[in-house]
C-alpha positions in Angstrom: -7.4 3.2 -15.3 -4.4 3.9 -17.4 -4.2 2.3 -20.9 -2.5 -1.1 -21.3 -3.6 -2.6 -18.2 -5.4 -6.0 -18.5 -8.1 -7.0 -16.1 -7.1 -10.4 -14.9 -9.4 -10.8 -12.1 -12.4 -9.3 -10.7 -13.5 -10.3 -7.3 -17.0 -10.9 -6.0 -19.1 -8.5 -3.7 -20.6 -5.3 -4.0 -21.0 -3.8 -7.3 -21.4 -5.4 -10.7 -17.4 -5.2 -11.2 -16.5 -6.7 -7.8 -15.6 -5.2 -4.5 -12.1 -5.3 -5.5 -10.3 -5.4 -8.7 -6.9 -6.9 -9.6 -5.2 -5.7 -12.8 -1.7 -6.5 -13.9 0.8 -5.4 -16.7 4.1 -6.8 -16.9 5.7 -6.6 -13.3 3.1 -4.1 -12.1 0.0 -5.0 -10.2 -2.9 -2.7 -9.5 -5.4 -3.6 -6.7 -8.5 -1.1 -6.7 -11.3 -0.7 -4.0 -14.4 -1.0 -6.3 -17.6 0.1 -4.3 -17.8 3.6 -5.5 -21.6 3.7 -5.0 -20.8 2.8 -1.3 -17.9 5.3 -0.8 -15.6 2.3 -1.0 -16.5 1.4 3.0 -15.3 -1.9 4.1 -17.6 -5.0 4.6 -16.6 -8.6 5.3 -16.8 -9.5 1.6 -14.4 -6.6 0.8 -11.8 -7.7 3.4 -12.0 -11.2 1.7 -11.7 -9.8 -1.6 -8.6 -7.8 -0.5 -7.1 -10.8 1.1 -7.4 -12.8 -2.3 -5.9 -9.9 -4.3 -2.8 -9.4 -1.8 -2.3 -13.2 -1.9 -2.3 -13.3 -5.7 0.2 -10.5 -5.7 2.4 -12.2 -3.1 2.5 -15.4 -4.6 3.1 -14.1 -8.3 7.0 -14.3 -8.7 6.3 -12.0 -12.0 4.6 -9.4 -9.9 7.2 -7.0 -8.5 5.3 -3.9 -7.3 1.7 -3.0 -6.7 -0.4 0.0 -6.5 -3.3 0.3 -4.1 -6.0 2.8 -5.3 -9.8 3.0 -5.2 -12.6 3.8 -7.7 -15.0 6.7 -7.4 -14.8 10.1 -5.6 -13.3 8.7 -2.4 -10.5 6.1 -1.4 -12.7 5.0 1.4 -15.1 6.1 4.2 -14.1 3.5 6.4 -16.2 0.8 8.1 -19.8 0.0 6.3 -22.5 0.8 8.5 -23.4 -2.8 8.5 -20.5 -3.4 11.2 -22.5 -1.0 13.5 -25.6 -2.6 13.0 -23.9 -6.0 13.8 -22.1 -4.6 16.6 -25.5 -3.2 18.3 -27.0 -6.7 17.6 -24.2 -8.3 20.0 -21.9 -9.6 17.2 -18.0 -9.3 17.9 -17.1 -6.9 15.1 -13.6 -6.3 16.4 -12.8 -10.1 16.7 -14.3 -10.6 13.1 -12.0 -7.7 11.8 -9.1 -9.5 13.3 -9.8 -12.9 12.0 -10.4 -11.6 8.5 -7.1 -9.7 8.4 -4.6 -11.9 10.3 -4.2 -14.2 7.2 -3.9 -11.1 4.8 -0.3 -10.8 3.6 -0.6 -7.0 3.5 -2.5 -6.3 6.7 -0.5 -9.0 8.7 2.8 -7.4 7.6 4.0 -10.7 5.7 3.8 -9.1 2.3 7.5 -7.8 1.5 7.0 -6.5 -1.9 7.0 -2.7 -2.5 3.6 -1.2 -2.5 2.4 2.4 -3.6 -0.9 3.8 -2.3 -2.7 6.4 -4.5 -5.4 8.1 -2.5 -8.3 10.1 -4.3 -11.0 12.1 -2.2 -11.2 11.2 1.5 -9.6 8.6 3.3 -11.2 7.5 6.5 -10.7 4.9 9.4 -9.5 1.6 8.2 -8.6 3.3 4.8 -6.1 5.5 6.8 -4.4 2.3 8.3 -4.5 0.5 4.8 -2.5 3.5 3.3 -0.1 3.8 5.8 1.2 0.3 5.5 2.4 1.0 2.0 6.0 1.9 1.2 5.2 5.0 -0.6 2.2 7.1 -1.0 0.7 9.6 -3.4 -2.6 11.7 -2.9 -4.8 13.8 -5.1 -4.7 17.7 -4.0 -8.2 17.6 -2.8 -7.5 14.4 -0.7 -7.8 14.5 3.1 -7.3 11.7 6.0 -9.1 11.3 9.2 -9.1 8.6 11.8 -12.5 9.0 13.6 -12.5 5.8 15.7 -12.4 7.8 18.9 -15.2 9.9 17.8 -17.2 6.5 17.5 -15.8 5.0 21.0 -13.0 2.8 19.6 -9.2 3.0 19.6 -7.2 2.4 16.5 -3.5 3.1 17.2 -0.9 3.6 14.5 2.1 5.7 14.1 3.9 4.4 11.0 6.0 7.1 9.3 4.4 9.6 11.3 6.0 12.2 13.9 4.5 11.6 17.2 2.5 14.9 17.3 1.0 14.3 14.0 0.0 10.6 15.0 -1.5 11.8 18.3 -3.6 14.5 16.2 -4.8 11.8 13.7 -5.5 9.3 16.6 -7.7 12.0 18.1 -9.8 12.4 15.0 -8.5 15.5 13.4 -8.5 15.9 9.7 -5.2 16.0 7.7 -5.4 17.5 4.2 -3.1 16.1 1.4 -0.8 19.1 1.4 -0.2 18.9 5.2 0.2 15.2 5.0 3.0 15.9 2.4 4.6 18.5 4.4 4.8 16.2 7.5 6.3 13.2 5.4 3.1 11.1 5.4 2.8 10.9 1.6 5.4 11.4 -1.1 3.7 13.3 -3.9 0.6 15.6 -3.9 -0.8 15.2 -7.4 -3.5 17.1 -9.5 -6.6 15.0 -9.2 -6.9 14.2 -13.0 -3.3 13.2 -13.0 -3.3 11.0 -9.9 -3.2 7.6 -11.7 -0.9 8.6 -14.4 1.6 10.2 -12.1 1.6 7.2 -9.7 2.2 4.8 -12.8 5.1 6.8 -13.6 6.5 6.5 -10.2 5.8 2.7 -10.3 7.5 2.5 -13.8 10.5 4.3 -12.5 10.8 2.0 -9.7 10.7 -0.9 -12.3 14.0 0.4 -14.0 15.9 -0.3 -10.8 17.4 -3.4 -10.2 14.5 -5.5 -8.6 16.4 -7.7 -6.2 18.3 -4.5 -4.8 15.1 -2.5 -4.6 13.2 -5.5 -3.0 16.0 -5.8 -0.1 16.4 -2.3 0.3 12.8 -1.7 1.0 12.4 -4.9 3.0 15.3 -3.6 5.3 13.6 -0.3 5.9 10.4 -2.1 6.6 12.2 -4.5 9.1 13.9 -1.6 10.9 10.7 0.3 11.3 9.1 -2.8 12.8 12.0 -3.9 14.9 11.2 -4.4 18.6 14.4 -2.9 19.7 17.0 -0.4 18.4 19.6 -2.0 16.2 23.1 -0.6 16.3 24.3 1.3 13.2 27.5 -0.8 12.7 25.2 -4.0 12.5 23.2 -2.2 9.8 26.3 -1.2 8.0 27.7 -4.8 8.1 24.4 -6.4 7.0 24.0 -3.8 4.0 27.7 -4.4 3.0 27.3 -8.4 3.0 23.9 -8.0 1.2 25.6 -5.7 -1.5 28.4 -8.4 -2.0 25.6 -11.0 -2.4 23.9 -9.0 -5.0 27.0 -8.3 -6.9 26.7 -12.2 -8.0 23.3 -12.0 -9.2 22.4 -12.0 -13.0 20.7 -8.6 -12.8 23.8 -7.0 -11.4 25.8 -8.0 -14.3 23.1 -7.1 -16.5 23.2 -3.7 -15.0 26.9 -3.3 -15.3 27.2 -4.4 -18.7 24.4 -2.1 -19.7 25.9 0.8 -17.9 29.4 0.4 -19.6 27.6 -0.3 -22.9 25.3 2.7 -22.6 22.3 0.3 -23.0 19.0 -0.1 -21.4 19.2 -3.4 -19.0 16.5 -5.8 -19.0 16.2 -7.3 -15.4 14.8 -10.6 -14.4 14.9 -10.4 -10.6 17.5 -13.1 -10.3 
């Protein structure tokens, strides 16, 4: 973990330090999967811990951006074997997953703050879905992605930010390397493994130099457009962004930025 981050919360479950860690520095939160001895596989406890962390980030007005990452040599190996044992025993694992995630701000799509995913090692199954929900994504050079549900007799459907042919390839269970993921627009940066968090932190810190309300609304609009159930005419988008920009020009941060620009100073934003 980069220097200067203060550990504010350690969630229970799987491992002496908690299944998921929540740390915060100023306006930046870091949420880290923390079951490295189990390759960060997902258990019910882990989903609960993630929900608590995402809820904390969502409700904290002073937390503007989050980085999602993982401890150990992998981001996640997907579902824990316990899910398969319970399913064989007759338990409804799919329904359990739906109940665990429906109130999670991140999984449900309710979360509307910027999120960056930083992927180390391999990212499999539910880990892929988790990463694809982020606004921006970085990956270590040796990282790779694989959605293996069809190999286990299940279906996982996603297409977020992926060309149709690549989505079809991933849904069919093929492995995608970090370099290829970058080439097809699935991730934003490929980074040497020993620099992954430092470089991702730099990306987050650069985003924090932007006017926070403008960044929030710009990325929210992009998210809303991606999730829209119908095609929105371009003229309506232009009209909306014009009105949004006019409203933002009446905020304290816009004035702060303008004064700082004219005076060649560094602005101090308050997200208001």
